[in-house]
N, C-alpha and C positions, 0 to 999 in steps of 0.2 A: 370415414364419411360417405365417400362414393358408395361402398357396399350398402350402406343403409336407404341409400337413395333408390335404389333397385333400378337403375337406368343402365347398367352394364349389359350389353347385347354383343351378338356376333361370336368373337372368340372366347369372349368373358364368360357370358350368360347363355349363348347359345340362343337366344329367343331370334336373333335375326335370320338364322338359317331357316331354309324350307324343310318344313316337318311333316310327317304324314297325317293330315287333317282332312282327309276326305278330298283331298283335290284343291284346299284351300292353302294359301302360304301363311305362316305363323305371323303374327302382327307383332313387330318388334316393340319393346319396351322404350318409351320414351319420356323423357324427363321435361316438363313445362319450366320456361324461364321466360317470365313476361307473357308475351303474345305468341312465343314460339314455342315448339317442340324440338328436342335435339335428342339424338342418339349415334351411338358408337357403332360402326358395323365394318366388318372386313369386306373388302373390296369383291372377293369373291362370292359373298353372300349377297350381292346386289342385283342378281338376275332378275328378281321379281319388280325392280322399280328402273330397268334401263329406261323406258319411255319418260319417267320424270327426269333422269340423268338429261336423254337428248332434248328435252325441253329446256332444262337449265342452260345447257350449253350454248343454245342459239340466244338465249337473253341475259348472259352474264356479263357484269361489269369489264371483264377483260377475257377474250376469247382465247381460248389455251387448250389445245388438244392433249397436252402432256398432263392436265389435271382431269382428264376424262376417265372414265370407268375403265375404258379400253387399256390405257396405259396402265393405271393404276393395279388393276388384276394381272396384267401379265408380269409387272414388276414384282407383285407380292408372290407370284407364284414361282418365278423363275430365279430372281435375285436374292441372293441370301442375304444381304444386308436390308433387305424391304420385307422379310419375312413378316415383321412385325406391323407392317403398315395397315393402318385402319383409316376410316372417313368418317369425320364429325358431319353429320347430316342435320340441317336446319330446315324443319317444316313449318309452315303456317296455313293454317285452315285447310290441311291436305294436300298442298302443293309444295314441292321441293324448291327452297329458294338460296340454299347455301350446301356445298359441298367442299371441305377441307381436309386434305389429305394430313394425317399424322403419322409418327412413329410412336406406338405404346408397347412396350415389352409385356409379356405374358404376365409380368409381375404387377400389373397394371399401374396406377399413376404413384409409382415411388420416385420418380424423378420431379424434381422442382420445377424443370423446364421441359416442355414437349415441343419436339422439332415438326414443324411442317416441312418436309424435306424436299430437295431437288431431286426428282427421282432418279434421273441419270444426268451425268456432267454435261451434256449436250442438250436439256430439256429445261427451258428457263420460262418463267411465267407466274404469275399468281394463280390462287384457288378459285374455284367458280362461285360467285356471290351474285344474286339477283342485283341489276345495275339500279333499280330503284329502292332497293333497301340495304344496300352496302354497310353504312355504318350502323344501322340497327341490328343487322346480323352480327357484325363484329362485337358490339355490345353483348349481345345475348351469351356468345361463344366466349367471351371472356369471364361473363359471369359463371357460365358453366364451368369453367377451367377453375376459377376461385374456389368454387365449393369443393374443388379436390385439392387446393393448395398448390397449383401449378400456373404457370404462364406459358403462353405458346411463343415460339420463336419461328420467323417465317425466313426460309433461306432461298437463295435462286431466283430472286425477285428482279424483275425489270424496274431498274431505281427510276425511270423516267415513264413508266407504265401508269396507267388510270389506278391499279391496285395500291401501288407505292404510294401513290398521292393521297389515297383515301387513309392508308395506314399512317402518315404522317400526322394529316388533319386530325385523324380520330384519337391519336395519342396527345396530341396537343391540347384538343378542346377536353377530353376525358380522363388524362393523366392514368391512361391505362398501361400495365407492365407489357409493352408490345415491343419488340425489337426487329429491326431488320438486318439481316446479316447476310453477307455472300452475295451482295447485290451486283447484278452484271445484265449485260444486254440481252435481248430476245435473240433467237435463232435468226441470223440473216436472212431476208426475204430474198428471194430472185430477183437479181438485177435489172434495171430498166432494158426493157427492149432496144436494140438500135446498136450501132457501131458495126464493126466488121469483125468478124472471127479472127483469132492470132493466127497467124500463120505458121503452121507446124511442118508440114511435108506435102508434097505433091500427091501424096496417095489419095485413093477416094475415101471420103468422110461420109459415113451415114449414121443417122440417130434413131435408136429404137425406143419404144416406149411401151411399159406394161402396165396395164390398167386392171384388168380382170383378175380375179383370184388365180386362174389357171396359168397366167402369165407371170404375176407376181411371184409365184413360188420359186420359179428357176430363176428369175432376176434377183431376188434376194440372195440365193445361193451364188451367184456369180459376184455379187457385190462382196460377200462374205470372203470368197476366195481372193478378190482383188485385195482388199482390205488386209487379209492375212499376209500375201506378197509384201504389200507396203510397210505392214508392221515388222515383218521379217528385216527388210532393208534398213529400217529405222532401229533395230535393236530392241524392239518391245513386243509385248504379248499382243497376240491377236485376240478379236473378239471370240473366235471360235475356241480359243485356249482358256478363256475366262469362264469360270463355272457359269453357266445360266445365261449369259449375256447374249449367245447367238440364238437360243430357243427364245429369249425374251424380244429380240427383234424379229424373229419368224412369226412369234405370236401376235405382236401388235400390230406389224404390217397386213398380216393377214385379216386381223379385225378391221382395221381401217379400211381396207382394201374393199371389203363387203360393203362399207358404208361410202364408197367412191371417195375415199379421203387419203388415199395413199397412191403414188403412181413411183415408178422405178425408170428411169431415164439411163441409156446406154449409148456411148459413143465409140463407134467402130472406124477404126484406120486401117484400111487395106485389109478388111474382113476380120480383124483381130481387135477385140474388146480393150479399149485404152483406158475409160473411163467410166464411171458409172455414179448416179447420184440417186437419193431417196428423197422425192418430194411429198411434203405433207400439205393437204389442202384444207382450210378453215374457210368456208364461206367462198368469197371471190379471191382469196389471198392464198398464193402458194409460197412454201419455205423449203429451200433447200435443207433439209436437215442434216444428211449424213452423205459424202463423198468420199470415194476412193479411185485412186489412178496408177496405171501401171508405174511402179519406180523406176523399170528399165526404158521408158519412154524420154526421149529428149524434151526439155521445157515442160515438165510437168506443171507448172502455173499457168503457162499458157492454154495448156490441154485443158484444164479445169475451168478456166475463163471461157474457154471455147464453148463447153458442156453447160455453164451457167447462161451464156447468151443464147444458146439454142433453146433452153427451157424457157428463157424470159420471151422468146419469140413465139415459141408454141403456146403460151398462155395468153400472151399478146393478141394472137390470132383468135384464140378461143372467146377472150371476153370482147374483141370487136365484133364477132359473130354473134355475141350472146348466145354461145353454144355452152350451156350449162353440162353437159354429158363429155365435153372434151372431145366430140367426133371431128374438130377440125384438122386434127391428125390422127389418120388411122392407126389402129395398135397392130404392131408385128410381133408376133410370139417370139420371144427371146428364145436363143439357141445357143448352146455350149460351143461358142466360136473364139476362143481364147487365143490360139494360135501363137503362143510365145514360147521361146526357147525354155526347155526343160532344164533347169541348172537345180533340181532338188526343192524347187519352192512350190507353196501351194498351187500356183498358176501352172508350174511345170506338171505338177502331179493330175491337176484337172485337164491338161491336155492329152496325159496319155490314158486317162479314164473316159476321155471324151467319146461316147456312143449315143449322141443324139438322145432320145429319150427310152431308149430300150432299158434304161435303169432310170428311176425317179430321180429328182432334184435331192431327195433326202439320202438317197444311197449314196450318190456322189459327195455329197457333203460329208456324210459318215466315213467314207473312205478317206477322204481328204483331212479330217480330223485326225484320224487314225495315224495317218503318214507324217502329220504335222508333229504329235507327240513323239514319233520314233524320231524326227529331226532333233528334238531336244531344244 
């Protein structure tokens, strides 16, 4: 039935890809549903509508960087279980008013349930829907899926968020086949500023902060190496050992960094990196997305609490001065100053490889990755 509608685009019909049309992007096929037009497009084919996505992100019912095109394109590129990721795009009068990620295999709508997935385990939240048209968009999307004899299942939703409330109200009023599964809380925000840092050691404590692309790249490599040592101590696989996960992290933080929506904080004790955190910025809110700390450090929980407190203070100062660019705290270029005892762990490897910037951060990460694989 869907094949007759002529609405398949992107990976299915190819119409959403940029074609050689004398400098003009090919217009994707869109199917009309009531007052709306709906299309299915691969995230990597959304380059010609980036401005529409950016606009939708600012007026969405639920602000969610994890549902943005940067995250979706990086996931579809690097994560094996997200290769079938597509985006249901909802348009009205030429304006993008809805973007819902879905997993649709190459066999197209062979399944009766199409999943709107949680992109990665620590990325929670709802899709991007225009705040003024949420119920109408959901109604159109459900009708679009019904024509394909399918229902949509949303995963990884904040059960107390505005999108979850919209879903419940919509299902109750219209009796649609909607189901909320795997509901969980949003990524914790940075804690309130205030209080005293946990007492860890009399050694000097310094905080570094990477905001620009030139500083973010080596800071992410430091995070990956520190996370790898923590993973080894816990007996689990590190991100750098999971196919595609490290490159996904590098790509998405680089893209968000270009938009000043990603920063990396590092906590150094006695000139040795002890903990690092990736912070995502959505408007005036800052979320500690991921954190890694040295497993050989005593009182790791107190160490991580200290870093959270320092991050909260940094953003409190920025908000107090109404400094949108974050200049209240000068950026210091992150260096590979790990300084931990080499015990055949990734951080020990990094210490032996430590040559400042004579070699790029990518070369250091590659060498560490190879060594991790040999350690088994």
